[in-house]
C-alpha positions in Angstrom: 99.9 96.7 93.3 99.4 99.4 96.3 97.5 96.7 98.5 100.5 94.3 98.1 102.9 96.6 99.4 100.9 97.8 102.3 100.3 94.1 103.2 103.9 93.2 103.1 104.9 96.3 104.8 102.4 95.9 107.5 103.6 92.0 107.9 107.5 93.4 108.5 106.5 96.2 110.6 104.4 93.2 113.0 107.4 91.1 112.4 109.9 93.6 114.0 107.3 94.3 116.7 107.2 90.7 117.9 111.1 90.6 117.9 110.9 93.5 120.2 108.4 92.0 122.4 110.4 88.7 122.6 113.7 90.4 122.6 112.0 92.4 126.1 110.8 89.4 127.3 114.3 88.0 127.4 115.7 91.0 129.4 112.7 90.5 131.3 113.7 86.7 132.4 117.5 88.1 132.5 117.3 91.2 134.8 114.4 89.1 137.1 117.2 86.5 138.2 118.5 89.2 140.3 115.5 92.1 140.8 112.1 91.4 141.5 109.7 91.0 138.6 107.9 93.9 140.2 110.6 96.2 139.5 110.3 95.3 135.6 106.3 95.8 135.4 107.0 99.5 137.3 110.3 100.6 134.8 108.5 99.4 131.9 105.1 101.5 133.0 107.1 104.6 134.0 109.4 104.5 130.7 105.8 104.8 128.6 104.4 107.3 130.7 107.2 109.4 130.6 107.5 109.0 126.7 103.9 110.0 126.3 104.2 113.3 128.5 105.6 115.5 125.2 102.5 114.3 122.7 100.4 115.2 126.1 101.3 118.6 126.4 101.4 119.2 122.7 97.8 118.0 122.5 96.9 119.9 125.9 95.7 119.6 129.2 91.8 119.9 128.3 92.3 116.4 126.1 92.2 114.6 129.3 89.1 115.4 130.4 86.5 112.1 130.7 83.4 111.4 131.9 84.2 107.7 132.7 87.0 108.0 134.8 86.5 104.1 136.1 86.3 102.7 132.8 89.6 104.1 132.8 90.4 102.5 136.0 89.0 99.0 135.5 91.3 98.8 132.3 94.3 100.0 134.1 93.9 97.4 137.0 93.1 94.8 134.1 96.2 95.7 132.0 98.2 95.7 134.9 97.5 93.0 136.9 97.9 90.9 133.3 101.2 92.5 132.9 102.4 91.2 136.4 101.7 87.7 135.5 103.5 88.1 132.4 106.4 89.0 133.6 105.7 86.0 136.3 105.7 83.7 133.7 108.5 85.2 131.7 110.5 85.0 135.0 109.6 81.3 135.7 109.2 79.8 132.8 110.9 78.7 129.6 110.4 81.5 127.5 108.7 80.5 124.5 106.0 79.3 127.1 105.5 82.6 128.5 105.7 84.2 125.4 102.7 81.6 124.4 100.4 81.9 127.5 100.0 85.8 126.4 98.6 85.0 123.2 95.7 83.0 124.9 93.5 86.5 125.3 91.8 85.5 121.4 90.2 83.3 123.4 89.3 84.8 126.2 87.7 88.3 124.7 84.4 86.7 122.6 83.2 85.4 126.2 83.9 88.6 127.9 82.6 91.0 125.2 79.7 88.0 124.7 79.1 89.0 128.5 79.5 92.6 129.0 78.9 93.9 125.4 76.5 91.7 124.3 78.5 90.3 121.0 77.0 87.2 119.7 78.6 84.2 119.9 79.4 82.6 116.8 80.0 78.9 116.1 83.3 80.1 114.2 84.3 81.9 117.6 83.0 78.5 119.8 85.3 76.5 117.6 88.3 78.6 117.8 88.2 78.9 121.9 87.2 75.0 122.1 90.3 74.5 119.9 92.7 76.9 121.9 92.0 75.4 125.4 93.0 71.8 124.2 96.1 73.5 122.8 96.6 75.3 126.5 95.9 72.3 128.1 99.1 70.3 126.6 100.8 73.4 127.0 100.0 73.7 130.8 100.3 69.9 131.1 104.1 69.3 129.4 105.2 66.7 132.2 101.4 65.4 133.4 100.6 67.8 136.0 99.9 71.0 135.6 102.1 73.9 136.5 101.2 77.1 138.8 103.4 79.3 137.2 101.3 78.3 133.7 98.4 79.1 135.5 99.4 82.1 136.2 100.7 83.2 133.0 97.0 81.8 131.2 95.4 84.0 134.2 97.3 87.2 132.2 96.2 86.5 129.2 92.4 86.6 130.7 93.3 89.6 132.5 94.6 91.0 128.9 91.6 90.0 127.5 89.3 92.1 129.9 91.7 94.9 129.7 91.0 94.7 125.7 87.5 94.6 126.0 87.2 97.3 128.1 89.5 99.2 125.5 86.9 98.8 123.3 84.2 100.1 125.2 86.4 103.2 126.1 86.7 103.8 122.0 83.3 104.4 121.7 83.8 107.7 123.2 87.6 108.4 124.1 90.3 109.4 121.9 93.0 107.7 121.5 95.9 109.9 123.3 93.5 109.8 126.1 93.1 106.2 126.3 96.8 105.6 125.9 97.6 108.5 128.8 95.3 107.3 131.5 96.8 104.0 131.5 100.4 104.9 130.9 99.6 106.9 134.3 97.6 105.1 136.1 99.6 101.9 135.4 102.5 103.8 136.7 100.8 104.8 139.8 99.7 101.1 140.4 102.9 99.4 140.1 104.7 101.8 142.3 103.0 100.3 145.0 104.5 97.3 145.6 107.8 99.3 145.0 107.4 100.4 148.8 108.4 96.4 149.9 109.7 94.8 146.6 112.6 98.0 145.8 116.1 96.3 145.5 118.8 99.3 144.5 119.9 98.1 140.9 123.2 98.0 139.8 124.5 100.3 137.0 124.2 97.6 134.8 120.9 96.7 136.1 119.4 100.5 135.3 120.6 100.0 131.9 118.8 96.5 131.1 115.6 98.5 133.2 115.5 100.9 130.8 116.2 98.5 127.8 112.6 96.7 128.8 111.0 99.8 128.6 112.7 100.7 125.5 111.9 97.3 123.6 108.3 97.5 125.0 107.5 101.2 123.5 109.4 100.0 120.3 107.5 97.0 119.6 104.1 99.1 120.7 104.9 101.6 117.9 105.6 99.1 115.0 103.0 97.1 116.2 100.8 99.9 115.7 102.4 101.3 112.6 101.6 97.6 111.0 97.9 97.7 111.7 97.6 101.2 110.5 98.6 100.6 107.3 97.4 96.9 106.8 94.4 94.9 107.1 94.7 93.0 110.4 93.2 90.4 109.9 95.7 89.7 106.8 98.6 90.4 109.2 97.6 89.5 112.9 99.3 85.9 112.1 102.7 87.1 112.5 102.3 88.4 115.9 103.0 84.4 116.5 106.3 85.2 115.6 106.8 85.9 119.3 106.7 82.7 120.4 109.5 81.3 117.7 111.7 84.3 118.4 111.3 83.4 122.6 112.2 79.9 121.5 115.0 81.1 119.7 116.3 83.4 123.1 115.4 80.0 125.3 117.9 77.9 123.4 120.6 80.1 122.9 120.9 81.7 126.6 119.3 79.3 128.4 119.3 75.9 126.6 115.9 75.8 126.6 114.6 72.7 124.4 110.7 72.6 122.7 108.6 69.0 123.3 106.4 67.9 121.2 103.7 68.5 123.3 103.7 72.0 123.6 104.7 72.7 119.6 100.9 70.5 119.1 99.2 73.0 121.9 100.7 75.9 120.0 99.8 75.6 117.0 96.4 74.8 118.2 96.0 78.1 120.5 97.9 80.0 117.1 95.2 78.2 114.9 92.6 79.1 117.3 93.9 82.5 117.5 93.8 83.4 114.1 90.0 81.8 113.6 89.0 83.9 116.5 90.6 87.0 114.9 90.2 86.1 111.0 86.2 85.6 111.7 85.7 88.7 113.2 87.5 91.1 110.1 86.1 94.1 112.6 88.4 94.8 114.9 88.6 98.1 117.0 91.6 100.6 115.2 92.0 101.1 119.1 92.9 97.8 120.2 95.6 98.2 117.9 97.6 101.0 120.3 96.6 99.2 122.9 99.6 99.3 125.5 98.8 97.0 127.8 100.8 94.9 125.9 103.7 94.3 128.0 
């Protein structure tokens, strides 16, 4: 009975987290109609860093000592780059498309882990990758020609995979607070660089929207972390694909976006492939669930 209660509660937290992420995506799409997506990325990271500072202070600065700073840097560069790709796709694609393309990272992770960490590629994983990329082709090619913007979103999925595999490597020796802090700090520094040429003075209303992006993203990450903490990741991970449904709902309500049959078929194939890849790998590192590279 307790197991079932934990499973239901975990699934509820995952569902709420995906609602937060989809709401953040809709906010990004709205605010980037008048402001550069670079500013949305910077504010997302700055807000996350501000929220982490009290936690780091309470643990003491000595907890930040590391001998593998280069891996923290690699993870941050890959994660921030993925965020730029994702926010750019959200600003220029139907919302459901952008939300779906960020879900392609499970397709790339086994390949990167095989190449870098020598993790085996089993037949089930190869089947999942094949199914997933058929779905990707369907999503990228809705009118008979590839969308360059969608390819940027797909690149974001690949970069997010690199960030998560790096996170798996960091998890061997680094505590969670150190990993999360360095990502927040470095991603804020990296994303501040484009502000020298991309900055536009926001209106008071736009400041509110930018703050909302950071709040929704942080709430989503906290709920995601809580959901995976109380229930099996392999059991509740199917709920992560509800962000595509929430994104489609927002897109229809606010931008009159509709889904094609080809998109729906591609989305289903990507979801099946992602669940195969995740479900077959019951061993999912705990550090992945607190990964703030997820926008």
